[in-house]
C-alpha positions in Angstrom: 55.4 34.1 -38.8 54.7 35.5 -35.3 51.0 34.8 -34.9 49.6 31.4 -36.0 47.7 28.4 -34.6 50.7 27.0 -32.8 51.0 30.3 -30.8 47.4 30.0 -29.8 47.8 26.3 -28.7 50.9 27.3 -26.8 49.0 30.1 -25.1 46.2 27.8 -24.1 48.7 25.4 -22.5 50.5 28.3 -20.7 47.3 29.8 -19.2 46.2 26.6 -17.4 48.2 27.0 -14.2 47.4 30.7 -14.0 43.7 30.1 -14.7 43.3 27.4 -12.0 45.1 29.4 -9.4 43.2 32.6 -10.3 39.9 30.8 -10.0 40.9 29.8 -6.5 41.9 33.4 -5.7 38.6 34.7 -7.1 36.6 32.4 -4.8 38.7 33.7 -1.8 38.1 37.3 -3.0 34.3 36.7 -3.2 34.5 35.3 0.4 36.3 38.4 1.7 39.8 36.8 2.0 42.5 38.5 -0.1 44.7 35.5 -1.0 48.1 36.4 -2.3 49.5 33.0 -1.2 48.7 31.4 -4.5 52.3 31.3 -5.5 53.3 29.3 -2.5 50.4 26.9 -2.8 51.3 26.3 -6.5 54.9 25.6 -5.6 53.9 23.1 -3.0 51.7 21.4 -5.5 54.5 21.3 -8.0 56.9 19.5 -5.7 54.3 17.1 -4.3 53.1 16.1 -7.7 56.6 15.3 -8.9 57.6 13.5 -5.7 54.5 11.4 -5.6 54.5 10.6 -9.4 58.2 9.5 -9.1 57.8 7.3 -6.0 54.5 5.7 -7.1 54.8 5.7 -10.9 51.4 7.2 -11.2 51.1 10.9 -12.4 47.4 10.8 -11.3 48.3 10.0 -7.8 50.7 12.9 -8.1 47.8 15.2 -9.1 45.7 14.0 -6.2 48.6 14.4 -3.7 49.3 17.9 -5.1 45.7 19.0 -4.5 45.7 17.6 -1.0 49.1 19.0 -0.1 48.2 22.5 -1.3 44.8 22.4 0.5 46.6 21.4 3.7 49.1 24.3 3.1 46.2 26.7 2.6 45.1 26.1 6.2 47.9 28.4 7.2 46.0 31.2 5.6 42.6 30.0 6.8 43.6 29.6 10.4 45.7 32.8 10.5 43.4 35.1 8.6 39.9 33.7 9.5 40.2 32.2 12.9 43.0 34.3 14.4 42.1 37.5 12.4 45.6 38.0 11.2 46.6 40.1 8.2 46.0 38.0 5.1 48.6 39.9 3.1 51.4 39.3 5.6 50.3 35.6 5.8 50.3 35.2 2.1 53.8 36.7 1.6 55.1 34.5 4.4 53.5 31.4 2.8 55.2 32.2 -0.5 58.6 32.6 1.1 58.2 29.5 3.2 57.2 27.4 0.1 60.4 28.5 -1.7 62.6 27.5 1.2 60.7 24.4 2.1 60.6 22.9 -1.4 64.3 23.7 -2.0 65.1 21.9 1.3 62.9 18.9 0.4 64.5 18.8 -3.1 67.9 18.3 -1.5 66.6 15.9 1.2 64.3 13.7 -0.9 66.1 13.6 -4.2 69.7 14.6 -3.2 70.0 17.2 -5.9 70.1 21.0 -6.2 68.4 23.2 -8.7 66.4 20.8 -10.8 65.2 17.2 -10.5 64.6 15.6 -13.9 64.5 11.8 -14.3 63.5 9.6 -17.3 61.4 7.5 -15.0 59.3 10.5 -13.9 55.9 10.1 -15.6 53.9 13.2 -16.8 50.3 13.6 -17.7 48.9 12.2 -20.9 47.2 14.5 -23.4 43.6 14.4 -24.7 43.2 16.1 -28.1 46.5 17.9 -27.6 45.8 19.1 -24.1 46.3 17.8 -20.6 43.1 16.7 -18.8 43.8 19.4 -16.3 43.6 22.0 -19.1 40.1 20.7 -20.0 39.2 20.7 -16.3 40.3 24.3 -16.0 37.9 25.4 -18.7 35.1 23.4 -17.2 35.9 25.0 -13.8 35.2 28.4 -15.3 31.6 27.5 -16.2 31.0 25.7 -12.9 32.3 28.6 -10.9 30.2 31.1 -12.9 27.0 29.0 -12.3 27.8 28.5 -8.6 28.5 32.2 -7.9 25.4 33.5 -9.8 22.7 30.8 -9.3 23.6 28.3 -6.6 22.8 28.9 -3.0 26.3 28.1 -1.9 27.8 30.8 -4.3 25.2 33.4 -3.3 25.9 32.8 0.4 29.6 33.0 -0.3 29.2 36.4 -1.9 27.0 37.5 1.0 29.8 36.5 3.4 32.3 38.5 1.5 30.2 41.6 1.0 28.3 41.7 4.4 29.5 39.0 6.8 27.5 40.4 9.8 24.3 40.5 7.7 25.0 36.9 6.5 25.5 35.8 10.1 22.1 37.1 11.2 20.5 34.9 8.5 22.2 31.8 9.9 25.1 31.7 7.5 28.5 31.0 9.1 31.1 33.4 7.7 33.9 31.3 9.1 32.6 28.1 7.5 32.4 29.7 4.0 35.7 31.5 4.3 37.4 28.2 5.3 35.7 26.5 2.4 36.8 29.1 -0.1 40.4 29.0 1.1 40.5 25.2 1.0 39.0 25.1 -2.5 41.6 27.7 -3.6 44.3 25.4 -2.2 43.0 22.4 -4.2 42.9 24.5 -7.4 46.4 25.8 -6.8 47.6 22.2 -6.2 46.1 21.3 -9.6 47.8 24.3 -11.1 51.1 23.1 -9.7 50.6 19.6 -10.9 49.8 20.9 -14.4 53.0 23.0 -14.4 55.2 20.2 -13.2 53.7 17.2 -14.9 51.8 18.7 -17.8 53.7 21.7 -19.2 57.0 20.0 -18.3 58.0 16.8 -16.5 60.4 18.0 -13.8 60.7 20.0 -10.6 62.9 23.1 -10.4 63.5 25.4 -7.5 61.0 28.2 -7.6 59.6 26.9 -10.9 56.3 28.8 -10.5 58.4 31.9 -11.3 55.8 34.5 -10.4 52.8 32.7 -12.0 51.0 32.9 -8.6 51.4 36.6 -8.5 50.2 36.9 -12.1 47.1 34.9 -11.0 46.5 37.5 -8.2 46.6 40.2 -10.9 44.2 38.1 -13.1 41.8 38.1 -10.2 42.1 41.9 -9.9 41.7 42.5 -13.6 38.8 40.1 -13.9 37.2 41.6 -10.9 36.9 38.1 -9.3 34.4 37.1 -12.1 35.1 33.6 -13.6 34.8 34.9 -17.2 36.9 37.9 -16.5 39.6 35.8 -14.8 39.6 33.5 -17.9 40.2 36.5 -20.2 42.9 37.9 -18.0 44.6 34.5 -17.8 44.4 34.2 -21.6 46.1 37.5 -21.9 49.0 36.4 -19.8 49.1 33.0 -21.5 49.5 34.8 -24.9 52.3 36.9 -23.5 54.1 33.9 -22.2 53.7 32.0 -25.5 54.8 35.1 -27.5 57.9 35.3 -25.2 58.9 31.8 -26.1 58.3 32.5 -29.8 60.4 35.7 -29.7 63.2 33.7 -27.9 63.1 31.3 -30.9 63.5 34.2 -33.2 66.8 35.2 -31.5 65.8 37.7 -28.7 67.7 37.3 -25.4 66.0 34.9 -22.9 66.0 37.6 -20.2 63.9 39.8 -22.4 61.5 37.2 -23.5 61.0 35.8 -20.0 60.0 39.3 -18.9 57.1 39.5 -21.4 54.3 38.2 -19.1 55.4 40.6 -16.3 55.6 43.5 -18.6 52.0 42.8 -19.8 51.0 42.4 -16.1 52.3 45.9 -15.3 50.7 47.5 -18.4 47.4 45.8 -17.6 47.5 47.0 -14.0 48.4 50.5 -15.0 45.6 50.7 -17.6 43.0 49.2 -15.2 44.0 51.5 -12.4 43.8 54.6 -14.7 40.4 53.5 -16.0 39.0 53.0 -12.5 40.3 56.4 -11.4 38.7 58.1 -14.3 35.4 56.3 -13.6 35.6 57.3 -9.9 36.4 60.9 -10.8 33.5 61.1 -13.3 31.0 59.7 -10.8 32.2 62.1 -8.1 
């Protein structure tokens, strides 16, 4: 049977890293910073979580270290795009490429292995009612983000900074401060996404193990129009595609075909969304 409760549970586990990263990207989008460095931040979180958990014996210290490391890594985007007024897209691509090379180098330097580090002594996250605590946190974060952006002064000012930074500045709101805050929070969320991927979904680190999930998170931000609920629905769509891919692999389809399922869904969703927006724009014109 293709669709059952196990598929839904698998999809809910698969969506967690995408959802956490996409929420960070949505906050950046609302602040006027287009963040496509989510993939690199997630990958830094993955490696830091595994390394810290292995050396300390505590997966929760791994989660904390992953959040801090990804936040520190996000400063590249904050300084480059906000302070130095650089191109956020170029910086994001550079961050993604740097993270792949840096984590591969650290894998060889710290653990002395290539490809994958997998050790029986590496502790992963425990589950609560069948899900990692970070999964529960990601769902709660959707509600918190929705309330902040729609009702709290911080969220309203953040939206003002993204939509009209000059007008916000005349009211005494610092665009730089809020943009930095949004980028740093996105780094923390991406670090948590990486920790979930490396210590929750599996318990290992593999080179480039994010495998495009950060890019899918960027698409989720676009499909969800940077709205927390919209981002959740988009992440759920991609989580279902990933879970269905694993199910099809178990039914005998080639791994290459099943691995492509989330990305095929991404392309179809982008095509349909773009076509709809063009029709809407043409009708209004």
